[in-house]
N, C-alpha and C positions, 0 to 999 in steps of 0.2 A: 500587616503590621498596624501598630497603634501606638500613641503616646504612651511612655511608662510614667503614670503619675502615682500609682499606689501599688499595691499587690498584682502580681501577674494574674490574668484571666486565663485559665486553662481550658482549653476547648477539647472536649472528647472528639475523636476521629469514628466517624461511621462509615465503614468499607463495604462496598459492594464487593462479591465473590464471582470471579470467574477463571476459567481455566482454559489454557491453550495446549491442546493435547500433540504432542509430536507424532509425526507420521513419517513413515518409512518410505523411500523413494528409490528407484533402481533402473538401471539401463545395463543391459547385457546382450553381448554378441559372441557367437562361437566361430572359430576358424579352425578349419581342417589341418591337422598337423603337417600333411602332406604338403599343404600350400606353404608352410613355413620352411619345410625342409627343400622345397623347390624354389625357395626365395621368390614367391609370390606376394610377400607381406604389403609390397607397395600398393597393390590394388585395394587393400583394406584401409590405407591410411586416411581416405576421406571419411570412412565410416568411424574410425577413432577420433578423428578432429571434429566431427558432428556430435560424439558424445561429447567431448569437452565443451563445445559452444553450447548444448542444450543444458548441460550442468550450469554453465555461467549465467544463462539464462533464466534458468527455473525459479529463482527467488522472485524475478519481475513478473513471472507468470502467475505464482501464488499470490503474491501483494496486491498486484492491480486486479487480478480475478476476484479476489476477495473485496476490494474497493468497488468493482462494478456490482457485486451482490449486495451491497449495503442498503438498497432500496428495498430488499426483501429478505433479510437475515437480521435476526435480534442480535443486539449487544447486550452489556451487562445490565442494563436497567430495564430489560424486557420488551423494549421497544425496537424496531428496526433501526439500523445504525444512522441511516438517513429518514428521518421522520418528522412530523409536525407536532407529536405529543410527547416530547420527552419530559419527564418530571422534574421540576426544579422547585425548592422551597424558598420562598420569598422572605424578606426579613420581617414580615408579620406572621411566619409560620404557615401560611397557606401555600398549597402546591399548586403551581401553574404549569400550563405547558408551554413548551419552547421548542421551536424548529431549527433544524439544521438542512432543511432543503425547501426549495419553492415550486416542486412539481415538475410538470412539462411532460411530453411525450417524443422529445427529440433524441438527438444523440446525447450521451450523458458528459458531463464535464465536473470536475472536482476542484474545490479550492482547500489547501491545506496549511496548517500551521505545524511544521517540523522543527521548530527552534527549541523546543523543550525537552526536558528528560524523559517524559512520557509522550509517546507519539499518536498519531490518530491511528496508524496501523502499526502493530508490533510484529517484529520478525524474530523468530525464535531458532535457533540453530543448536541443536543438542550434539549432534555429530556432523562435522563438516564435509563436504562433497568429498569423498576419496576415490581414486582410481585403484582398482583390484584386479588381480590376474590370476589365472591358474596355469602355470607353465612348467611346473615341476615333473618331471618324468616319473616320479614315484607317486605322483597324486592319483587318488583312486578313479576321478573322473577321467583323467587323461588317459590312465591305462585301459579303462574299460570301452572309451569312446573314441579315443585317437584325435581327439580336438582340444584346442585351447579356449579358455575363456577369459573374456575382458570385459569389466563392467565398472559402473559408477554406482556408488551408494551414499546416501545421506539419511539423517534423521532431523528433518526440519518442519515448521509450520508457521503459518501467519495467523494473526487474530486480530480483533478490533480492540483498540484502545479507547481514549476519551472521545466521545462523539461531538462534543463542541469544539474539537480542533479540527473538524472537518465539514465542508458543506458539499452537498451534492445535488446537481441540477440537472434537468432534461429540458429547461428552457432553451430558446435561441441564445447562443453565446454572442452577447453585444456589450457595448461599453455600459449600458445600463444595467444590464443582469449581472455583469460582472461587479460593477460598483455596488450594486444591491446586496450580492454576496459578501462583499468585503465588509461593508458597512454592518451586516446582520451579525458576523462573526467578532467584529471589533466592539460592536456593542453588547455582546453577551453578558449577562451576569448570573454567576453561580450562585449556589444556595446561600441565603443570607443577603441576597443582593450585592454580593463581592464581585468587583471587576477584576477578572483574571489578566487583563490586557493582552488579548489576543492579537497577533499581527500574522496574517496569511502570508506565505512565503512560496508556495508552489501552486501552479495551475496545472492539472493534469487533463489532457484532452485525448481523442482518438484521433488517427490520421485525417478524418474527414473535417475535423475542425481546426486543423493545424493553421490553415492560412487565416482564419477568423482570430485566433490566439495571437498568431505573430503581430498582426496589426494592433491588437490591444496592447500587447507588451513591449513591441520593439519599435514600431513606428513613431517617427518624429511628429508627424502632423495627423491631425483628423482629417476624415474625407472633406470636410468643410475649409480646410485650410487653416484652423486653428491648432495650437499646441496640444499634443496628446499628453495629459497629465497622468495618464496610466503607464507611461513607458516605464520599464524597470521596476514595476511595483511587485513582481513575483517572477520566479523562475520557472521556465516553461517546461514539462515533460510530455512528450507525445508518444503513445504506446496504443499498440493494436489489442492490447489484452483487455481494454475497457470498451471496445467497440461492439 
């Protein structure tokens, strides 16, 4: 936004091109017709329940699995999603390299801004998770094999969005490294040195870092007895899919 003093200044949009290709997923079990006739369906209920639970958790598996791969997977600008060399054009027209990672070799953790219309990770759902079954006596499969089929099907995928809305680190998770990641994201300048005003909202950690993350985000006091200034500065998500 700028003060409108004369005619409008029309800015042309330069767009990167990227595609998130939908993928098909399924989970299928077969039950002998004789088991249904003998009223033994109860022994299969845990399997059906597990199919539902797996479908419910599958988006997390794809989204957080993609987040974990961001250190070695390219995004739309040709760099790894978490990289030190993202090209950004300054106000002088020169291209400079910008980082959204500080390296390290430990357990990964991530800081994300998910408060905007475009997210750091995009979830795409072409066909929702659907429970299907073959139980019609006239169905060819049932006629030929004398078994019922139950399955879950979906067409979905996850893809990288805007890299500057995410920070990936394998440094030790401390108040210092957390503060540094927040500062780097909030100080980010887009093309033309524009300040987008990034506000990190979510901290994602594997189970091994849960205790450290809870101390940073939930504790009232620091280990030295002072007030914890980082309390409540982000929502915590603990997930095994980034371990």
